[in-house]
C-alpha positions in Angstrom: -1.5 -35.3 -61.2 -1.7 -38.6 -62.8 -4.8 -40.4 -61.8 -3.4 -43.3 -60.3 -1.8 -40.8 -58.2 -2.0 -42.2 -53.9 -3.7 -38.9 -53.3 -5.5 -40.2 -50.4 -2.8 -42.1 -49.0 -0.7 -38.5 -49.3 -3.4 -36.6 -47.5 -3.7 -38.8 -44.6 -0.3 -38.9 -44.2 0.1 -35.8 -44.3 -2.7 -35.3 -42.1 -1.4 -37.4 -39.6 2.2 -35.6 -39.5 0.0 -32.3 -38.2 -1.6 -34.2 -35.7 2.2 -35.8 -34.4 3.2 -31.9 -34.7 0.1 -30.8 -32.4 0.9 -33.5 -29.8 4.9 -32.4 -29.8 3.0 -28.6 -29.0 1.0 -29.9 -26.3 4.2 -31.9 -24.4 5.5 -28.2 -25.0 2.5 -26.3 -23.2 2.9 -28.8 -20.6 6.6 -28.1 -20.1 6.0 -24.4 -19.8 3.4 -25.2 -17.1 5.2 -27.2 -15.2 8.3 -24.8 -15.3 10.5 -28.1 -17.2 13.4 -27.1 -19.1 14.8 -29.2 -22.1 16.1 -31.9 -21.7 14.9 -32.9 -18.3 11.8 -35.6 -19.1 10.8 -36.0 -15.6 8.3 -33.5 -13.1 4.9 -34.0 -11.6 2.8 -37.3 -13.4 0.9 -34.7 -15.1 4.5 -33.8 -17.5 5.4 -37.2 -17.1 2.4 -38.7 -18.4 1.9 -35.9 -21.5 5.5 -36.5 -22.1 4.9 -40.5 -22.4 1.6 -40.6 -24.5 3.8 -38.4 -27.1 6.7 -41.0 -27.3 4.1 -43.8 -27.4 2.5 -41.9 -30.4 6.1 -40.9 -32.1 7.4 -44.9 -31.9 3.6 -46.3 -33.2 4.7 -43.4 -36.5 6.5 -45.7 -38.6 4.6 -49.0 -37.5 1.0 -46.9 -39.2 3.0 -45.0 -42.1 4.4 -48.3 -43.1 1.2 -50.1 -43.1 -0.6 -47.1 -44.4 1.6 -47.2 -47.4 1.6 -50.9 -47.8 -2.3 -51.8 -47.5 -2.8 -48.5 -49.9 -1.0 -49.8 -52.6 -1.3 -53.1 -52.4 -5.2 -53.9 -51.6 -6.8 -50.9 -51.9 -6.2 -47.5 -51.1 -9.7 -46.0 -50.1 -9.5 -48.5 -47.2 -6.4 -48.1 -46.2 -7.0 -43.8 -46.3 -10.5 -44.7 -44.1 -7.9 -47.0 -41.3 -5.8 -44.4 -41.4 -8.5 -41.9 -40.3 -9.6 -44.7 -37.7 -6.0 -44.8 -36.3 -5.4 -40.6 -36.3 -8.7 -40.6 -34.0 -7.8 -43.8 -31.8 -4.7 -42.0 -31.4 -6.1 -38.7 -29.9 -8.3 -40.7 -27.7 -5.3 -42.6 -26.5 -3.1 -39.3 -25.8 -5.8 -37.5 -24.5 -6.9 -40.5 -22.4 -3.4 -40.5 -21.2 -2.9 -37.6 -19.9 -5.9 -38.0 -17.5 -5.2 -41.2 -16.1 -2.7 -44.2 -17.8 -6.2 -46.3 -17.4 -8.0 -44.3 -19.5 -5.0 -44.7 -22.4 -6.6 -48.1 -22.8 -9.5 -47.8 -25.0 -7.2 -45.6 -28.0 -4.7 -48.0 -27.4 -6.7 -51.0 -28.2 -8.1 -49.2 -31.1 -5.1 -48.2 -32.4 -4.1 -51.9 -32.0 -6.8 -52.5 -34.1 -6.4 -50.1 -36.6 -3.1 -51.7 -37.0 -3.5 -55.2 -37.2 -6.2 -54.1 -40.0 -3.7 -52.1 -42.2 -1.3 -54.8 -41.4 -3.5 -58.3 -42.9 -4.9 -55.7 -45.5 -1.2 -55.1 -47.0 -0.3 -59.2 -45.9 -3.4 -60.1 -48.3 -2.7 -57.3 -51.3 1.5 -58.3 -51.2 0.6 -62.4 -51.3 -1.9 -62.2 -53.5 0.6 -59.6 -55.7 3.6 -62.7 -55.6 0.6 -65.0 -56.7 -0.1 -63.1 -59.6 3.4 -61.7 -60.7 5.2 -65.3 -60.3 2.9 -68.4 -59.9 0.0 -66.8 -62.5 -2.5 -67.3 -60.2 -5.0 -65.0 -60.1 -7.4 -64.5 -57.2 
């Protein structure tokens, strides 16, 4: 392995993929518990909250991956990996809260937004610094 390989970013990405698989499995368990066969997506409120919690996680996942890797490659890999782990914890809090009650999802949702905003701002900082350095010869 090359010394500059983004191993931390790869590790967080793989962990997040496992987490997404686990959350999908939770939807499957809820389907079985409530006897809801695919492709149906409606049923008791408990199932619908589980289904929506997973769908919301799926909808945010591309944003997470793009900001994680951009931050890690252009700003700092360690910081990006740490923020990625915070994001994963936030998504778990969100998912578990949403299953209980739609109001209980908010803590995880706000923590998710904070992690994504941090990754985005740091990624943008790294990109702007790289552009200034490479094209305008301004070293910040």
